[in-house]
Kinemage of the C-alpha trace (Angstrom):
@kinemage 1
@onewidth
@group {chain A} dominant
@subgroup {mainchain}
@vectorlist {calphas} color= white
{ca ser a 1} P 157.921 202.942 278.916
{ca asn a 2} L 160.615 204.897 277.187
{ca lys a 3} L 162.635 202.091 276.254
{ca ala a 4} L 160.059 200.491 274.366
{ca ile a 5} L 159.420 204.333 272.502
{ca pro a 6} L 162.243 203.269 269.762
{ca leu a 7} L 160.939 199.747 269.234
{ca tyr a 8} L 157.298 200.958 268.728
{ca ser a 9} L 158.952 203.830 266.017
{ca leu a 10} L 160.055 200.898 263.784
{ca leu a 11} L 156.720 199.694 262.549
{ca pro a 12} L 155.881 202.834 261.200
{ca met a 13} L 159.217 203.552 260.078
{ca ala a 14} L 159.467 200.614 257.957
{ca ala a 15} L 155.992 201.286 256.813
{ca glu a 16} L 156.942 204.619 255.133
{ca leu a 17} L 160.073 203.790 253.736
{ca ala a 18} L 158.611 200.527 251.986
{ca ala a 19} L 155.660 203.036 251.007
{ca glu a 20} L 158.226 205.519 249.948
{ca lys a 21} L 159.756 203.152 247.559
{ca gly a 22} L 156.818 201.591 246.416
{ca trp a 23} L 157.398 198.094 247.772
{ca thr a 24} L 153.737 198.375 249.039
{ca met a 25} L 149.952 199.242 247.396
{ca ala a 26} L 149.555 202.344 249.213
{ca tyr a 27} L 149.077 205.404 247.273
{ca pro a 28} L 149.356 209.346 248.674
{ca arg a 29} L 146.015 210.853 247.415
{ca ile a 30} L 142.640 209.282 247.666
{ca asp a 31} L 142.009 210.739 243.579
{ca asn a 32} L 144.783 208.023 242.780
{ca val a 33} L 141.821 205.731 243.225
{ca gly a 34} L 138.788 208.133 243.583
{ca leu a 35} L 136.452 207.422 246.438
{ca pro a 36} L 134.135 204.375 245.287
{ca met a 37} L 137.490 202.591 245.387
{ca tyr a 38} L 138.521 203.926 248.381
{ca ile a 39} L 135.703 203.009 249.851
{ca ile a 40} L 136.040 199.276 249.082
{ca tyr a 41} L 139.822 199.033 249.707
{ca phe a 42} L 139.370 200.412 253.368
{ca phe a 43} L 136.505 197.851 254.140
{ca leu a 44} L 138.921 194.845 252.522
{ca tyr a 45} L 141.981 196.433 254.654
{ca met a 46} L 140.138 196.343 258.147
{ca ala a 47} L 138.554 193.257 257.330
{ca ser a 48} L 143.009 191.801 256.960
{ca val a 49} L 143.321 194.093 259.916
{ca glu a 50} L 140.580 192.449 261.941
{ca phe a 51} L 141.556 189.008 260.992
{ca gly a 52} L 145.199 189.472 261.360
{ca val a 53} L 144.786 191.294 264.982
{ca tyr a 54} L 142.653 188.811 266.247
{ca trp a 55} L 144.877 185.919 265.121
{ca met a 56} L 148.363 187.340 266.625
{ca his a 57} L 146.404 188.284 270.045
{ca arg a 58} L 144.610 184.810 269.691
{ca gly a 59} L 148.258 183.087 269.132
{ca leu a 60} L 149.333 185.558 272.091
{ca his a 61} L 146.797 183.347 274.181
{ca glu a 62} L 147.699 180.015 273.067
{ca ile a 63} L 151.168 179.669 272.151
{ca lys a 64} L 152.552 179.571 275.853
{ca trp a 65} L 155.786 180.671 275.634
{ca ala a 66} L 154.451 184.004 273.901
{ca tyr a 67} L 151.729 184.395 276.440
{ca lys a 68} L 154.464 184.041 279.339
{ca his a 69} L 156.636 186.233 277.626
{ca leu a 70} L 155.325 188.250 276.063
{ca his a 71} L 151.548 188.869 276.881
{ca tyr a 72} L 151.483 187.975 280.638
{ca asp a 73} L 152.133 191.544 281.953
{ca his a 74} L 149.162 192.944 280.046
{ca his a 75} L 147.144 190.360 281.395
{ca lys a 76} L 148.224 191.379 285.331
{ca tyr a 77} L 145.289 193.264 285.043
{ca asn a 78} L 142.442 190.452 284.725
{ca lys a 79} L 139.612 191.745 286.718
{ca glu a 80} L 137.048 194.471 286.286
{ca his a 81} L 138.456 196.469 289.309
{ca thr a 82} L 142.105 196.712 288.023
{ca leu a 83} L 141.293 197.608 284.529
{ca ser a 84} L 141.853 201.094 283.317
{ca pro a 85} L 142.990 203.097 280.308
{ca phe a 86} L 146.975 202.638 281.245
{ca ala a 87} L 146.019 198.670 281.762
{ca gly a 88} L 145.706 198.734 277.765
{ca leu a 89} L 148.974 200.291 277.339
{ca ala a 90} L 150.855 198.114 279.620
{ca phe a 91} L 152.260 195.179 277.929
{ca his a 92} L 155.551 194.030 276.602
{ca pro a 93} L 156.799 196.405 273.387
{ca ile a 94} L 156.823 192.887 271.126
{ca asp a 95} L 153.299 192.389 272.050
{ca gly a 96} L 152.634 195.689 270.987
{ca ile a 97} L 154.179 195.392 267.656
{ca leu a 98} L 152.661 192.055 266.836
{ca gln a 99} L 149.407 193.035 267.402
{ca ala a 100} L 150.148 196.062 264.870
{ca val a 101} L 151.674 193.942 262.082
{ca pro a 102} L 148.529 193.324 260.210
{ca tyr a 103} L 148.347 196.455 259.632
{ca val a 104} L 151.575 196.981 257.852
{ca trp a 105} L 151.301 193.547 255.883
{ca thr a 106} L 148.505 194.651 254.617
{ca leu a 107} L 149.468 197.651 252.799
{ca phe a 108} L 151.574 194.966 250.762
{ca tyr a 109} L 148.347 193.678 249.087
{ca cys a 110} L 145.612 196.040 249.673
{ca pro a 111} L 145.644 198.932 247.983
{ca met a 112} L 145.057 201.546 250.789
{ca his a 113} L 145.766 205.585 251.299
{ca phe a 114} L 148.830 205.989 253.547
{ca leu a 115} L 147.383 208.673 255.674
{ca thr a 116} L 144.554 206.771 256.260
{ca his a 117} L 146.509 203.986 257.624
{ca glu a 118} L 148.674 206.209 259.661
{ca ile a 119} L 145.645 207.439 261.437
{ca leu a 120} L 144.450 204.126 261.844
{ca leu a 121} L 147.868 203.045 263.751
{ca phe a 122} L 146.984 206.318 266.184
{ca ala a 123} L 143.771 205.277 266.324
{ca thr a 124} L 144.643 202.384 267.434
{ca gly a 125} L 146.093 203.400 270.648
{ca val a 126} L 143.436 205.681 271.701
{ca trp a 127} L 141.487 202.224 270.897
{ca thr a 128} L 143.355 200.225 273.240
{ca ala a 129} L 143.255 202.703 275.812
{ca asn a 130} L 139.294 202.773 275.618
{ca ile a 131} L 138.603 198.735 275.400
{ca his a 132} L 140.212 198.933 278.997
{ca asp a 133} L 138.230 201.886 280.629
{ca asn a 134} L 135.163 199.417 281.996
{ca ile a 135} L 132.340 201.921 280.275
{ca his a 136} L 129.918 199.230 277.919
{ca gly a 137} L 128.945 201.660 275.353
{ca lys a 138} L 126.691 198.859 273.833
{ca val a 139} L 127.327 199.442 270.091
{ca trp a 140} L 126.612 196.507 268.040
{ca pro a 141} L 128.838 195.159 266.417
{ca val a 142} L 131.856 197.005 268.064
{ca met a 143} L 134.538 194.864 270.475
{ca gly a 144} L 133.692 197.705 273.298
{ca ala a 145} L 135.132 197.528 277.134
{ca lys a 146} L 132.742 195.110 278.306
{ca tyr a 147} L 133.675 192.582 275.736
{ca his a 148} L 137.567 193.164 276.671
{ca thr a 149} L 136.901 193.080 280.418
{ca ile a 150} L 135.266 189.408 279.799
{ca his a 151} L 137.814 188.858 277.585
{ca his a 152} L 140.061 189.701 280.842
{ca thr a 153} L 138.603 187.424 283.082
{ca asn a 154} L 138.575 184.453 280.965
{ca tyr a 155} L 141.537 184.391 278.438
{ca lys a 156} L 139.659 181.579 276.043
{ca thr a 157} L 137.092 184.800 274.478
{ca asn a 158} L 136.792 187.745 272.500
{ca tyr a 159} L 140.336 188.760 270.609
{ca gly a 160} L 139.066 190.878 268.607
{ca his a 161} L 140.181 194.419 267.460
{ca tyr a 162} L 137.055 196.718 266.594
{ca phe a 163} L 134.640 193.964 265.922
{ca ile a 164} L 133.290 190.983 267.320
{ca phe a 165} L 132.777 189.646 263.376
{ca met a 166} L 136.281 187.734 263.722
{ca asp a 167} L 134.978 185.870 267.101
{ca gln a 168} L 131.708 185.257 265.514
{ca leu a 169} L 133.380 183.416 262.668
{ca phe a 170} L 135.731 181.249 264.700
{ca gly a 171} L 133.609 180.789 267.844
{ca thr a 172} L 135.399 182.701 270.186
{ca leu a 173} L 132.751 185.419 271.137
{ca glu a 174} L 131.320 185.537 274.263
{ca thr a 175} L 128.608 188.253 274.844
{ca pro a 176} L 128.159 190.807 277.507
{ca glu a 177} L 124.363 189.168 277.558
{ca glu a 178} L 125.909 185.723 277.677
{ca his a 179} L 128.598 186.542 280.479
{ca asp a 180} L 125.565 188.305 282.831
{ca glu a 181} L 123.378 184.802 282.037
{ca ala a 182} L 126.213 182.633 283.150
{ca leu a 183} L 127.546 184.247 286.125
{ca leu a 184} L 123.570 184.355 286.998
{ca ala a 185} L 123.107 180.708 286.756
{ca lys a 186} L 126.219 180.046 288.208
{ca ala a 187} L 125.380 182.028 291.287
{ca his a 188} L 121.870 180.381 291.709
């Protein structure tokens, strides 16, 4: 909603201020570290973001107060026929901020090109719409729409962000194939 826009602006604004003041490990030009280190730092940054988003999202489910007051509105769209790209953006502003915090806190301990960081923050909005569109692209190891649809129907699996690795690591992955097999077994 329009009331949420100022809240959503606070996190990128704080990140930019911290980077400009030199409080983070963000750097302005890829030439500052060179292309090989840029690539290494990118993967380290994304691993930290994936870990953080996984645990933020899982916490929003497992902490009852957080689910009831922050994350429940998003899960009102819990069936395949009610999910849409709009459902991907239907959440409490603090929920959205919490799930974006890993992008910012990682800047404090992992070198990252600042423009790439900002592009990734923007891409998260696009991604959020994409994983709620019910179009399963079947691109391993991407946590696509089918994985997230499963998440919206069972609430206990597939908390990951872009990739399935954190769910694999922490035992919460349910693949579309496993889900379909379980539905078939239940029907018989």
